[in-house]
C-alpha positions in Angstrom: 105.3 123.0 90.8 102.9 120.0 92.1 101.3 119.9 88.5 105.0 119.0 87.4 105.0 116.3 90.1 101.7 114.9 89.5 102.5 114.2 85.4 105.9 113.1 86.2 104.2 110.5 89.5 101.4 109.7 86.6 104.3 108.3 84.2 105.7 106.2 86.5 104.2 103.0 84.8 106.0 101.5 81.6 105.4 98.3 79.1 108.3 97.3 79.1 109.2 95.1 75.9 111.5 92.3 76.5 113.0 91.4 72.3 116.1 89.9 70.8 117.7 90.2 67.5 116.3 87.8 64.6 112.5 87.7 66.6 110.0 87.8 63.2 107.0 89.0 65.4 109.4 92.2 67.8 109.6 93.3 63.6 105.9 92.3 63.3 105.1 95.1 66.4 107.9 97.4 65.6 106.0 97.6 62.0 102.8 97.6 62.9 102.3 99.3 66.5 105.8 101.0 67.5 105.8 103.6 65.1 102.2 105.2 66.9 102.5 103.7 69.9 103.7 106.4 72.2 101.2 109.3 70.3 98.2 106.8 71.9 96.6 107.6 75.4 98.3 103.6 76.2 101.5 104.8 75.1 101.6 108.1 77.1 100.5 106.4 80.4 102.3 103.6 79.9 105.5 104.7 77.5 107.4 101.7 75.7 110.5 100.9 77.1 113.0 98.6 75.4 114.9 95.4 76.9 117.1 93.7 74.8 117.1 89.9 76.7 121.1 89.1 75.1 122.2 92.4 77.5 120.6 91.0 80.0 118.4 92.1 83.0 118.1 96.1 83.6 119.0 96.6 87.7 115.6 98.5 88.1 113.5 95.7 86.8 114.7 92.6 88.6 111.3 92.0 90.1 110.4 91.4 86.7 110.3 86.7 86.6 111.5 86.7 82.3 111.2 84.0 79.8 112.3 82.7 76.9 109.8 84.3 74.6 109.6 87.4 72.4 108.2 89.7 72.8 107.5 89.5 76.2 105.4 92.6 77.5 105.3 93.2 81.0 102.6 96.6 82.2 104.7 97.4 85.5 104.1 100.5 88.0 105.9 101.6 90.9 108.2 98.5 91.5 106.1 96.2 90.2 104.2 94.3 87.7 101.0 94.5 86.6 100.7 91.9 83.8 102.2 90.9 80.6 101.4 90.6 77.3 103.2 87.0 75.9 104.3 86.8 72.7 102.7 89.4 69.9 99.1 88.7 68.8 98.1 90.6 66.0 97.1 94.6 66.2 94.0 93.7 67.1 94.3 91.3 70.1 97.5 94.1 71.6 95.5 96.5 71.6 92.9 94.2 73.4 95.3 93.3 75.8 96.7 96.1 76.6 93.5 97.6 77.5 92.7 95.1 79.4 96.0 95.5 81.8 95.5 99.1 81.7 92.1 98.3 83.5 94.5 96.4 86.0 96.7 100.0 85.8 93.3 101.8 87.2 92.0 98.9 89.7 91.8 100.2 93.8 95.3 100.6 95.3 97.5 100.5 92.4 97.9 104.2 91.7 94.4 104.8 89.4 94.0 108.0 91.2 97.0 108.9 89.4 95.4 108.1 86.3 93.1 110.3 86.5 94.3 113.4 87.8 96.6 112.3 84.8 93.5 112.7 82.2 92.9 116.2 84.4 96.6 117.3 82.9 96.7 116.1 79.6 92.4 117.7 79.1 94.2 121.1 80.2 96.8 121.3 78.2 94.7 120.6 75.4 
């Protein structure tokens, strides 16, 4: 039971993608990143959650200040924003910028100890 609760808490982070129909950069992300994102370490720690800007902001994301630009990626954890990536800068830059955000997620006082526990659990289950 402890392991299940710890794993659940370790996955509290999400990468929220704000998108809209007809967005060419959203489509580029869908071709280049989306098919593999969920299989990566980043995707396991912060699953991708898509929000269609035409549908409005879900109540549980009301704390996020939205922008007109799409795609907009916002890394959130336990009801607070960790950081954001504005637009889709291409595959290499996206991974680099996401890496910077993931380090912020691991910073002291932001739940970094949960990330370490998550890594131990994943390795133990391999």
